[in-house]
C-alpha positions, 0 to 999 in steps of 0.5 A, spaced: 966 702 077 960 707 076 958 711 082 951 709 081 951 701 080 949 701 087 943 704 086 942 701 079 943 694 083 939 696 087 933 697 083 934 691 079 933 687 085 928 691 087 924 690 080 927 682 080 924 681 088 917 684 086 917 682 079 918 674 083 913 675 089 907 678 085 908 672 079 908 666 083 902 667 088 902 660 090 910 660 090 911 656 084 918 659 080 918 664 076 923 663 070 929 668 069 926 668 062 920 670 065 922 676 069 927 679 064 921 678 058 917 683 063 921 687 065 925 688 059 931 687 064 937 683 059 936 676 061 944 675 062 944 681 066 940 679 071 943 673 072 948 675 077 943 678 080 939 673 081 944 668 083 946 673 090 939 674 092 939 666 091 946 665 095 943 670 101 937 666 102 932 671 099 930 667 093 931 660 092 932 656 086 929 651 082 931 646 078 929 642 072 924 644 066 918 648 070 924 651 075 926 659 076 926 662 082 921 663 088 921 666 094 926 664 100 922 667 105 914 669 105 913 677 103 911 679 109 918 677 111 923 681 106 925 688 108 926 692 102 933 693 107 934 686 106 935 687 098 939 692 099 943 689 103 945 683 098 947 690 093 950 694 097 955 691 101 959 689 094 963 696 093 966 697 100 973 694 098 973 698 092 971 705 096 977 704 101 981 705 095 979 712 093 984 716 097 984 721 103 979 726 101 974 720 099 976 717 106 976 723 111 969 727 107 965 722 102 966 715 105 964 718 112 958 722 107 956 716 104 956 712 110 951 716 113 947 716 107 946 708 107 944 708 114 938 713 112 937 708 106 937 702 110 932 705 116 927 707 110 927 701 106 927 697 113 920 701 113 918 697 107 916 689 106 916 686 100 909 684 100 908 692 101 909 692 094 906 687 091 899 690 095 901 697 092 902 693 085 894 690 086 892 697 089 895 700 082 890 696 078 896 690 076 892 685 076 896 678 079 896 671 075 890 666 079 894 662 085 893 655 082 894 649 087 901 647 089 905 643 084 901 646 079 905 649 072 901 652 067 
């Protein structure tokens, strides 16, 4: 597994979560196809990340013809650290099998960096990301009445 895989998964999860938060102001589900189209990420490539985010409770899957995903909690309550934790924990078992030098030198350094990332991610909410997008001129879709699908 490439060393950058956690970073790639984290970036993908951040993009997905921001897309859902930004494009569902009234909490309507956002379809996987719409997320893929807007982000340029392959639909099949984002499905495992969507499922992991849903299993963690950060997203909620909605079945049916107008289904998709919506936030599992208000954006103000979702820290980027929560998203990072969903994507970072997968590599732990394989990292432990990389030998003495890895476990003695590299792993402690990576653990230290993980702590730094977690602290920095804990300073920012998903709501902060949405506000940054709006401040930079991106337009959110209008919030319609709950349960209204277009």
